[in-house]
N, C-alpha and C positions, 0 to 999 in steps of 0.2 A: 712215637713215630707215627706220622700220617701216611696214608696210602697215596701213591701217585695218581690213582684213579679215584676221584672223590665224587660222591653222590649226596644229595640232600638226605638228611636224617628222616626216618619215618616217625611220626608222632601218634601212631595208632595205639590202641589199648594193648595189643599183643606185644608191642615193643616194651611197654612198661612192665608187663608180666614176666618177661624174660630177664630175670635178675642177673643171670650170668653175663649177658651181653653188657648190661649197664655197668657191672663191676669192672669190666675191661675198659670202659670208656671214661671213667671218672677222672683219670689223670691225663686224658688226651685233650689237646687244644681244640680239636675239631668238634668235640661234643659240646663245648661251651658255645661255639659260634655256629653250630648247626650243620656241620659237614662230617660225614663218616662213610667209610667204604663198607662196613659190616651192616647189613640190613636183615630184618627178620626173614627167615627162609633161606638165607645163604649158608654155605658150608662153613661150619665153625670147627676149629681144631678141638680135639678131645681135652687137651689141657685147659682150654678156655672154659669149657663146660664144667670142669671140676672146680672152678674158682667159686668162692662163696659169694653170696649176694652182697650188695652195698650195705654197710652198717651206718649208724648215725654219725660216726666220726668222719667217714669218707664223704657223706652228704654235707656235713658241716664245712669241711675243707673246700669242697667244690664251690659252694655258694659264698664262702669267704673270698675266693678268687673272683667270683662275679661281683661282689661288693667293691673290690678294689678297682675293677674295670669301670663300673658304673659311676664311681666317685670322680673319675678323671675323664669320662667320656665327653667328647665334643662332636666328632664326626668320624665316619669310617665304619669298620665292622662292628656290629652290635651283637651282644650275647643273647639273641632272641630265643634260641633253642632252649637254653637253660631256664629262661623265664616262662616259656610256654608250658614247661612241665609242671610248674608250681600249681596251677589250678586243679590238676588231677590228683594232687596229694591230699590226704585226709587232714593233715595238720598244716595246711598251706600257709596260714597266717604266721606260724612259728618259723617256717622255712623262709617266708618273705622277710621277716624281721632280721634274719641272718645277713641279708644283703644290705642292711642299714639304709633304708629309704631316705632317712633324714640327711644323708650325706650324698645322695645322688646329685649329679649335675642337672641343670634344667633341661638340657637336651635328652639326657637319659630318662628323665621323668616323662617327657613327651612321648618318646618311642615306647617306653614301657606301658604308658597309659593307652597308647594306640593298640598295643597287643592285647591288653586285658579288656578293652572295650569290645574287641572282636571275640575273645575266648571266654569271658566271664558271662554268667547269667546275671539277672538283675540283683539277686541277693549278694553274690560275691562281689559284683561291681560296686554295690553300695558300701560294703566293708572296705574295699580297696580305696574308694574315694574318701571315706571317713578316716582311715588309718594312715594313708600315704599322701594322697593328693591335697586334701584340705590343710593338714599341718604344714606341708611343704610350701603351699601358696602363702599361708599366713606368715610363715617364717621369712620368706623372701620379701614380703611387703614390709615387715618390721625392720629388716636389716637394711633395705635399699630405698625405702619410701616409694617404691614403685614395683611393678610385677614384671619379671622377665618375660619376653615375648613367647618363648617356648612354653612357659607355664600358662600363659594366657591361652595359647593354642590348646593346651591340655584341658583347660576348662571348657573351651568350645567343643572339643571332642567329647568331653564327658556328657554334654547335653544331649548327645545321641541316645543315651539311655536316660530318659527324663525321670523315671521312677528312682533310679539310683542317684541321680543328680539332686533331686529334691530331698530325698531321705538321707543321703550321705554327705551333702555339702551345704545346701541352703538351710535346712532345719537345724542341723547341729551348730551351724554358724550363729543362728539366732538364739538357740538355747544356751550357748556359752555365756551370753550377756556381756561378752568382752569384745564384741565386734566393733571395730573402729569405723569411722565414716569413710576412710579411704578404702578399707576392705569392702564395705557395702557398695560403694560406687563401682569398684572393679568387678565384683561378682554380679552386681546389678546390670552392668553393661552387657554381660553375657545373656542374662534373662531378657533384656530389652531387645537385643538383636536377634536372638534365636527363637525358634518356635517351641512352645510348650503345649502338649495335647490338652484338650478340654478337661478330661477327668483328672489328670494330674494337677492341673491348675486349681480345680475346685477343692481337691483334697489338701493341697498345700495352703490355700487360703483358710480353710477350716482349722488347720493346725496352727497357723500363725495367729489367727484371731483369738485362740484360746490360750496363748502363751503369756507368761509374765512379761509385762511391757518393758521395752527399751526403745530408744529412738530409731534404731535401724529397722525394727519390725515395721514401723510406719512406712519407711522408705520402700521395703520390699512389697508391702501391701499395695502401695501406690503403683509400683511397676506392674504387678499382676492385674490390678484393676484397669490399667491402661491398655491391656490386651483386648478389651472391649468384647469379651465373650458374653453370651446370654446366660448368665449364671442362674442356677436353680434357686428357688426361694429359700431353701435351707441355708445356702451359703450367704445369701443377702441378709437373712435374719442374724446369722452368726457375726457378720461384719457390723451390723447395727449394734448388737450386744457388746461387741468389742469397744466401740466408741462410747457407749452408754456407761461403761465402767468408770469413766472419768467425770461423771456428773457430780459426784460428791468429793472429788479430789481437790485439795487445796493447792497442790503444786501447779506451777505454770507449765503448761504443755509446750513442747517445742514447735517451731514453725512447720516442720515436716508432718507433725500430727494434723495440723489444720489443713495442710496441702493434701494429705491423703483423704481427709474427710471431704474436702471440696471435690476431689477427683471422683470419689464414690457417689456423691450427690449428683454431679454432672452426668455421670454415665448411667446411673440406675435410679434417678429420681422418680421416674414414671412406673417403677416396679416396686415401690414401697407402699405399705399400708398407711392409712391415715393416722393410726396410732403411732407408727414409727416416726412419721413426720412431726407429730406433736412432741414426741420424746426428743427428737433432734433439735427442735426449736427451743425446748426447755434447756437442752444441753448447751446451746449457743449462748444462753444467758449466763451460764456458769463459766464456760471456757470461751473466751473471746480473743480475737485478734483484729486489730484496727483495719487491716486491709483484706483479710481473707473472709472473716465472718460476714460482712455485708454481701459478698458474692454467694456464700452458702445460703443465706436467707433468701436472696433473690431467686436462686435456683429452686428452692423448696416452694416458694410462692407461685412460681410459674410452672407448675407441673400438675399432673392428675394422679389419682390414686390407682393402686394395683387392681382393685375390683371394679373399676369404672372403665367402660369401653371408651377409648378416646375418639374424639372427632378430629377436625383439622384446626390446629391452633394458629391464630393469626394475631399479631400484635396490633394494638390500637393506641391512640394517643393517651397520655397520662398513665401509662403503665397498665391499663386494663387488658383483659383477655376476652376475645370473642371466640366462642366455640361454634363451629359450623359442622353440621352433620356431614359425614362422608357421602359422596354421591353413590347411589345404589341403582344399578341398571336392571331394568326388567328383562328377564331372560327371554321371554316368548313374545315380546313386543318388538316387531320389526317394522321400521319406518319404510314408507314407499318412496322409492327414488325413481325419478324419470330415466327411462332407458333410451339410448340412441336408436334411431330407426336404422334398419339395415339398408 
């Protein structure tokens, strides 16, 4: 039975420590949906205080009820109170698995993800993305050949924690080596539209550059390079080493590989060393594409090296380059200007 006077439930640590109160609530409808009249500090009858704390069976039955609600949820009251308690539990992953996340409706995934983005730290959010959100997204894409809008919103919300997004969604997706082009395009649209902090992008590029190659890795590298950040030399050298792994490969590289190399050269051609450019030119002799390779060669030719201070580059006829020194103003030389008479 619920009380006629209902107040929001308290989510403080003292509430969880009071096991007797929780035992009295496990079978109540209002505990699941976040409303209860009994609050910490209220007068509780003696018979309630004598009740034992919640055991594993009562917790299991409670979250089985939550699983049933989440599997059919579309709109209306949401069991947010029961879900908010999960992060504070020591074995929260086991409790979360009781709710059967693979059977959650798309709207339930979105609302649960919104709760956990706010309540989880980066480490727990990473685990939630890896265990719940990523499998649910991939399952929906395989079954329907597109992604439900609520799940797409969940990915957008997940990007608010960029560390957890990269380590819990992007990197596991690439490491699986089963990422389809459709999955890469959908997840890549989130990366393309949303902001990724500089340090997170550098760390992700380093990780992707060292992975065992598959075609979707080139697609994600291309998207990250198009953010146009001023990348450290360590990251640039790692990307060069990633492409140079194909110098002795006999397999025909996909078009997306050539496109990612073109994007890299266009953005960072003036930050490469002369040795790197010579290596890339040798690579282009081994891995060629009739349309993309000439553009890469042209970009490498019309660039300066990392250790050389650039001047002003001006194009001249016949494809030659004229280097003009940048104008340097003398600080203490002041020209005389005629002044108007009073």
